[in-house]
N, C-alpha and C positions, 0 to 999 in steps of 0.2 A: 417627351420621350428622351431627348438629349439630357435634360436636367436630371431626370430619374437615373439615367446611366451614370452621370457624373457623381450624383449622390451615392450611388451604390459602390462606385469605385473608391471614393473617399472613405466610406464606411469599411470596406474590405481592407484598405491600407491601415486604418486606425486600429481595427480589431486585430489584424495580423501582427502589428507592432506590439500591442498590449499582450497578445497571446505569447509572443516570443519572450517578452520581459517577465511575465508571470511564470512561465515554464522554467526560465533560468533561475529566478529567485527561489521558487518553491522546490527546486531540485536540491537545495541545500537543506540537510536534515534539521539543523537548528532553526531555520526560518519556518520550515513546514510544521515543526512541532509547536513553535510559538504561535503560529497563525491558527492551525487547525485544532490543536489540543488545548491551548490556553486562550484562544480567541483574542489575541492581542492586536488591537487596531493599529498601534503605533509602528509596527514592524514594516508594513507595506505602504503606510500613508505617505512618507516622503517620496517614494518611487512613483506613486500615483500622481502626486502634486507635480513632480518634475516632468512627468509624461503629459501634463496638461489635462488630466481627466476632469478636474473640477472646473476647467475653463471651456470645456467642449462646446456647450450651447450658449455661452455668454457672448453678447455682441462684441465685435472687434473693438469698437469705440471704448468699451469698458475693460479692455485687456484680455478678452477672451478669444476663442478661435472662430466663433460665429458659425459653428456647424449645426446641422438640423437635428431634429428629434430622432430620426432613423439612426444616426451615428451614436447618439447617447444611448438609445435602446440596445444597439448592438454591443456597446461596451458593457452595459448592465448585464447582458446575457453572459458575457465572458466572466464577469465578476461572480455571477452565480455558478458558472461552470467550474471556476477555480476556488470557489468558496472563500472569497475575500471578505473579512469582517469590517464593520464600521458603518457610519451613516453616509456612505458614499452616494447613494441615490439622492438623499436630501441635499447633500453638499453640492451635487451637480445640478439638480433640478431647480432648487429655490432661486439661486442667483440668475439662472437662465431665464426664468419666468419673470422675476421682479425687476431686473435691471433694465428691461426694455422701456419701462414706463415710470419707474419710481422717482421719488424726490432725492435731492442731493444728500441729506443726512443718511438715508437708507443706502444710497450708492456708496457713501464713505464707509458705512458699517459692513457692507458686503464685500468690498474690494479685497480685504485680506483673506476672506474665505475662498475667493477665486484662486488664490495662490496656495491655498491649503494651510495658511497661517492661523486661521480661526476655524473652529469646529462648529458646525451648525447642527441644531436639532429642530425638527418641526413639531410643534405642540398643537395638535388638532384633535378636538374631541371626536370628530367624525371618523378619524383613523381607527379608533378603538371602540366605536359603537356607542359612545356617550351621547347625551342630549346636546343639541346644537348650542344651547346656552350654558353648558357646563363651565365655559369661560366667557365672561361678558365684559364689554368695554362700555362703561357708563360714565358720563361727565368727565371724560379724560382719564379715568382710572380703570385698571385691569384687575378683575377679581375672578376667582374660580380655581378649579383643579382639574388636572388630566393625569390619569395613571397610564402606565405602559407606554411611556414616551421612549422611543428608540434612542439609546445613547444620550439621554438627557443629562446624565451626570458627567459625561465627557465634554459637553458643549460649552463654548464661550459665548455663543450668541443663539438666542431662541427666536425662531420664526413662528409667531403665534397666530392661529386663526381663531378669532373671537367673534361672538355675536354682539351686534349693536342694534340700536333702534332702526337703522337704515338697512340692516342685513349683515352678512358676514364681512369682516374686515381683517386685514393682515397688519400686524404690528411687529416690530423688531424690539427685543428686550435683551439687554446684557444679562448673562446668567448670574452675575453677582450684584444685580440691581437691588435696591432696598425693597423689601416686600416679596422677593422671590425665594422660595424654599424648594430645593431639589433633593430628593431622597432616593438613593439607588435601591432597587428592588431585587429580590432573589430571582435568578433565571435558571430554568432547567436546561437551557440550550446555551452552551458556552460562547457561541459566536454572536449572540445578541444580548446586549446589556440594556435592561429596562430601568426606568426611573419614574417616580411620581413627582410632578411639578405643580406647585401651588403658588397662586398669585394673591396677595392681600393688599388691595388698594395701591397697586403699582402705578406710579405717575411717570416714571422715567422710561419712555418708549418712543419709537418713531413709527408713524403710520406709513405704510407702503404706498398709499394713494390718498390724494387730498379730497377727492369727491366720492360720494357713496357709490355711484354707478361704476366707476373704475375699480373701486375696492371690491365690489361684488364680483366683477369680471375676473379680477386677479385671483380671488379666492377660489372661484370655480375652475379657473385654468390651472392653478397650482394643484388642486386635488385631482383633476383629470390627468394631468401629466404624470403626477406621482403614481397613479394607478397603472398607467401604461408602462412606466419604467419598472415598477415593481413586478408587473406581469412578465416583462422581459427578463428580469433577474430570475424569476421562477422558471422561465423557459430554459435558461442556462443550466439550472439545477436538474431539470428533467432531462435535458440532453446528456448531461454527465451520467446520470443514473442509467440511461439507455445504453450509452457506450460502454460503461463498466459491466453491465449485464451481458451484452453481446460478447465482450472480451472474456468474461469469466466462463460463460457456457461453451466457449471454444476450447478452453484449457481444462476445465473440470471433466474428469472421466468417470463413468459409471458403467459397469458391465462391459468394460473393455473399449468403450467409445465415448467421445465427447457428449455431454448432456445436451448440447445444442443440436444434436442430430435427432433428438426425440421430438416427435410431432407435438406433444403437449407443450413442451418448452418453446418450440418454434411459434406456436399460436400466441403464447404470452408475449414473446418478443415482437411479433408482428403487430399485436394490439398496442404495445408500448410505442412502437415506431409510428403508427398511424396517429396516435394521440400527440406525440411530440411534433411531428411534421405539421399537423393541423394547427397546433398552438403557435408554432413559429410563424406560420403564414398569417394567423390572426394578429399577432403582435406586430408583424411587419406592416400589415394593412392599417392598424391603429396608429402607427407612428409616422406613416408617410405623409400625413397631412400637416406635419410641423407643429411647433409649440402653440401657435395661435389658432390652429385649426382643429385641435383635439376636441372631439365631441364628448360631453360627459357621459352620455349613454354608451357610446362605443368603448370608452375607458372603463366603465363599470362592467360591461360584458367581458372585456379582455381580462380584467383582474379576476372576475368570478370564474371564467373558464380556466385561467392559469392555476387558480387554487384547486379546482377540481382535478385537473389533469395531473398536476405534480403529485398530488396525494395518490392518485390511482397508479401512476408510473412508479412512485416510490414503493408502494405496497407490492407491486409486481416485481420490482427489483429485489426486494427482500425475499420474495418467494423463490425466484430462480437461483438466488445465492444460497438458499437453504439455511441450516442452523447457524453457519458462521456469520451471517448477516446480522444476527441479533446480539453478537458479542461486542463489548466495549472496545476491544482491541482492533476490530475490523473497521476500516475508515468509512465504509458506505453509509453507516447510520448517521454520520455527521451531516451529510447532504440532506438526508430525509428529515432530521430534526430541524435543520435550518428552514427547510420548506414549510414545516408545520408551524414554525415561529412566524413566518411571513404569510401564512394561509389566510388568516382573518384580518390582517392589517390592511386597512382601507377596503374591507369587505371580501367575503368568500362567495362561493356559488349560491348559497342560500340567501345571503344578504342581497346579492345582485338580483336574484329571482323575485324576492319580496319587493324590493325597491322598484324594479321595472314593472311588476304586476300592478302596484299601486299607481304608478304613472300612467299605465295603459287604462286602468279603470277610471282615472280622473281626466283622461283625454289629453294629458301633457305630452304623450309620445304617440306619434302616428307611424306605425311600423311599415305601412304600405305606401307612404307618401313618396 
């Protein structure tokens, strides 16, 4: 109980400090325009690095802050709430997961990323629903392709989850290594830049783990933690959509009184509030077990629920704002578009239901144990 209270206190302090910094920076019109309208990652990146965001979950022995997953998830929620672009989740999660057990070459490659001096992208076929063997590691060479890699064209270092004869493995590849081709793809959502990454007999790479058992464990843990943290980021988006809707219905008047006084609108807001509070509680519960304790089933559920909730909350937000919400000049649509861009990344509600249904049918999951 004491440890939980201490963790909560640290999380509150970190989140409050980040909240203050982002509020101050985004209050400047030129910064807000560059971030929200142009989707420029570089504008806030130095401030996040100086604040130690990328080092939050990294062990202190590796130059990090050594904080737990609850703090990282809390920060991710704030990044969603303020709509901060960039591969921040990957940049924060991958070093925190890998540095605990990785070999020295991987440690040296990740060290600059902890300080924000190298940009990471995670290349994982499972993130976009491709076959597990879409990228394969055979005889020491990496082959395959993955589309819709978040910020792949911005990355200096690629964290690749590949299929091998022993199971999934994680390897680190320099973005400019021989045999690597990165092609930026068109995106309808300005805050997320997508890229197609192709590997053709790439021999220059570093394995995150020497033995197959550890490699499988690291791949499962990386995927599970990414799901939990992406769910937290979606939670922050949902929280912002709710707060903006409540504020707007208190200001907007119709028939001589605020529309928030109408019972129909109140019902919509109440449903939004219930969904957001339940999602926040679920994400908090999923993260409290720490990086090493995250269960892949719980992570899948958290990401699936977050995807469903943020879409429902976003649609309700558009409804209570009326016609203005559908205009390009009104900011609200940016949060909703970003939520849609993240909805299927590492699985939406349908993917979670199908995956868990198959696991139940095969006896891999015992829900009442």
